[in-house]
C-alpha positions as CSV (number, residue, x, y, z in Angstrom):
1,X,10.1,16.4,23.4
2,X,12.6,14.3,22.1
3,X,11.4,10.9,20.7
4,X,14.7,9.3,21.3
5,X,13.7,7.6,24.6
6,X,10.5,6.4,22.8
7,X,12.5,4.9,20.0
8,X,15.0,3.3,22.2
9,X,12.3,1.6,24.3
10,X,10.5,0.4,21.2
11,X,13.7,-1.0,19.5
12,X,14.7,-2.8,22.7
13,X,11.3,-4.5,22.6
14,X,12.1,-6.1,19.3
15,X,15.8,-6.6,19.4
16,X,18.6,-6.3,22.0
17,X,21.2,-5.4,19.0
18,X,22.0,-1.8,19.6
19,X,22.3,-1.6,15.7
20,X,18.5,-1.4,15.4
21,X,18.3,1.8,17.5
22,X,21.4,3.0,15.7
23,X,19.7,2.8,12.4
24,X,16.6,4.6,13.7
25,X,18.9,7.4,14.9
26,X,20.9,7.9,11.7
27,X,17.3,8.3,10.0
28,X,16.2,10.7,12.6
29,X,19.4,12.7,12.5
30,X,20.4,12.5,9.1
31,X,18.0,11.0,6.5
32,X,20.3,11.9,3.7
33,X,23.1,9.7,5.3
34,X,20.7,7.0,6.0
35,X,19.7,6.9,2.3
36,X,23.3,7.1,1.1
37,X,24.3,4.1,3.6
38,X,21.2,1.9,2.3
39,X,20.7,3.4,-1.2
40,X,20.7,-0.1,-3.0
41,X,18.1,-1.8,-0.8
42,X,16.1,1.4,-0.6
43,X,16.1,1.8,-4.4
44,X,14.7,-1.5,-4.9
45,X,11.6,-0.1,-3.0
46,X,11.6,3.2,-5.2
47,X,13.0,5.2,-2.3
48,X,15.6,7.7,-3.8
49,X,15.0,10.9,-1.9
50,X,16.0,11.8,1.7
51,X,12.6,13.2,2.2
52,X,11.3,9.7,2.0
53,X,13.3,8.6,4.8
54,X,12.0,8.3,8.2
55,X,12.8,6.6,11.4
56,X,9.8,4.1,11.0
57,X,11.1,3.1,7.6
58,X,14.6,2.6,9.2
59,X,13.0,0.7,12.1
60,X,10.9,-1.8,9.6
61,X,13.7,-2.1,7.3
62,X,16.2,-3.2,9.8
63,X,13.6,-5.7,11.3
64,X,13.2,-7.3,7.9
65,X,16.8,-7.2,7.1
66,X,17.6,-9.1,10.4
67,X,14.5,-11.6,9.9
68,X,12.5,-10.0,13.0
69,X,9.7,-8.9,10.6
70,X,8.2,-10.7,7.7
71,X,5.5,-9.5,5.1
72,X,2.5,-11.5,4.5
73,X,0.6,-11.0,1.3
74,X,-2.9,-10.0,1.6
75,X,-4.0,-13.1,0.0
76,X,-1.7,-15.4,2.0
77,X,-2.8,-18.8,3.2
78,X,-2.1,-21.1,5.9
79,X,1.2,-22.4,4.6
80,X,2.2,-18.9,4.0
81,X,1.6,-17.9,7.8
82,X,3.5,-21.0,8.8
83,X,6.4,-20.5,6.8
84,X,6.6,-16.8,7.3
85,X,6.3,-17.1,11.1
86,X,8.9,-19.8,11.4
87,X,11.4,-18.1,9.5
88,X,11.4,-15.2,12.1
89,X,14.4,-15.3,14.4
90,X,12.4,-14.8,17.5
91,X,10.3,-17.9,16.6
92,X,13.2,-20.0,15.3
93,X,14.9,-19.3,18.8
94,X,12.0,-21.3,20.5
95,X,10.2,-24.8,20.0
96,X,7.2,-23.2,18.6
97,X,4.9,-25.7,16.9
98,X,3.0,-24.0,14.0
99,X,2.0,-27.4,12.2
100,X,-1.6,-26.8,13.1
101,X,-1.6,-23.9,10.4
102,X,-0.4,-26.2,7.3
103,X,-2.6,-27.4,4.7
104,X,-5.9,-25.9,6.0
105,X,-6.1,-23.7,2.9
106,X,-7.8,-21.0,5.1
107,X,-6.9,-17.4,4.7
108,X,-4.0,-16.3,7.2
109,X,-6.3,-13.8,9.0
110,X,-8.7,-16.6,9.9
111,X,-5.8,-18.7,11.4
112,X,-4.3,-15.9,13.6
113,X,-6.0,-17.4,16.8
114,X,-4.3,-20.7,16.2
115,X,-1.0,-19.0,15.4
116,X,-1.3,-16.7,18.6
117,X,-2.1,-19.7,20.8
118,X,1.2,-21.5,19.7
119,X,3.0,-18.4,20.1
120,X,1.6,-17.4,23.5
121,X,2.7,-20.7,24.8
122,X,6.3,-19.4,24.3
123,X,5.6,-16.0,25.5
124,X,5.2,-14.4,22.2
125,X,2.4,-12.6,20.3
126,X,2.0,-11.4,16.7
127,X,2.0,-7.8,15.9
128,X,1.0,-6.0,12.6
129,X,3.2,-3.1,11.8
130,X,1.0,-1.0,9.6
131,X,-0.6,-2.4,6.6
132,X,0.9,-2.2,3.2
133,X,-1.2,-2.1,-0.1
134,X,-0.8,-5.8,-0.8
135,X,0.6,-7.1,2.5
136,X,1.0,-6.9,6.2
137,X,4.2,-6.3,7.9
138,X,4.3,-9.0,10.8
139,X,6.5,-9.6,13.7
140,X,6.3,-11.2,17.1
141,X,7.0,-9.6,20.3
142,X,6.8,-10.5,24.0
143,X,3.2,-10.9,24.9
144,X,3.7,-9.1,28.1
145,X,5.1,-5.9,26.4
146,X,2.3,-5.7,23.6
147,X,0.2,-3.0,25.1
148,X,3.2,-1.1,25.9
149,X,4.5,-1.5,22.1
150,X,1.3,-0.4,20.7
151,X,1.3,2.7,23.1
152,X,5.0,3.5,22.1
153,X,4.1,3.3,18.2
154,X,1.0,5.6,19.0
155,X,3.3,8.2,20.7
156,X,5.5,8.3,17.6
157,X,2.5,8.6,15.5
158,X,2.8,5.0,14.1
159,X,0.7,1.9,14.4
160,X,1.5,-1.5,16.0
161,X,-1.6,-3.6,16.4
162,X,-1.8,-6.8,18.3
163,X,-3.2,-9.7,16.1
164,X,-6.2,-9.9,18.5
165,X,-6.9,-6.4,18.2
166,X,-7.3,-6.4,14.4
167,X,-10.5,-5.2,12.8
168,X,-12.5,-7.8,10.7
169,X,-10.9,-9.1,7.6
170,X,-13.2,-7.1,5.4
171,X,-12.2,-3.9,6.9
172,X,-8.5,-4.8,6.7
173,X,-8.9,-5.7,2.9
174,X,-10.6,-2.4,2.2
175,X,-7.9,-0.5,4.0
176,X,-5.2,-2.5,2.2
177,X,-6.7,-1.5,-1.0
178,X,-5.9,2.3,-0.2
179,X,-2.9,2.0,2.0
180,X,0.6,2.8,0.9
181,X,3.4,0.3,1.1
182,X,5.0,-0.1,4.3
183,X,8.1,1.6,3.6
184,X,5.9,4.7,2.8
185,X,3.6,4.6,5.8
186,X,5.0,7.7,7.5
């Protein structure tokens, strides 16, 4: 079965820009061409072989380049969470008040319920796109679509987790020690 329709639906859940799906298609159909077209950015991540290119990489790379995903350091605090979320285009487009996060000094994972509540008021939810060895790729998506988004990712053999479904912080930190960087999570 072709994964094209699954990728198309997943891409549409994060952006209405068709270039996201085109980037994923490029990585699916010709990893070498995708690598050549994005050589400088990928080289900064240590990716220099077409065998390291995947549609998941293209998906995350595009989201990050277009400020629809950010990466939170695993030691991030409240201010980091507030600033990172406020930089996402989908959050900036709405009057989301994240000020309750600032200056608490708490680890960002402890403040996810507060951030979720502020985003939920505007129809958004936090999703984690896998886990990096020292950070968490984070995006926001429509609250109503999160269950389907997690299903789509699973169908592709990838992981998107709603913030409310994250395991306990200790388990996340343990997993982060052994996980590979997000661009190598395929």
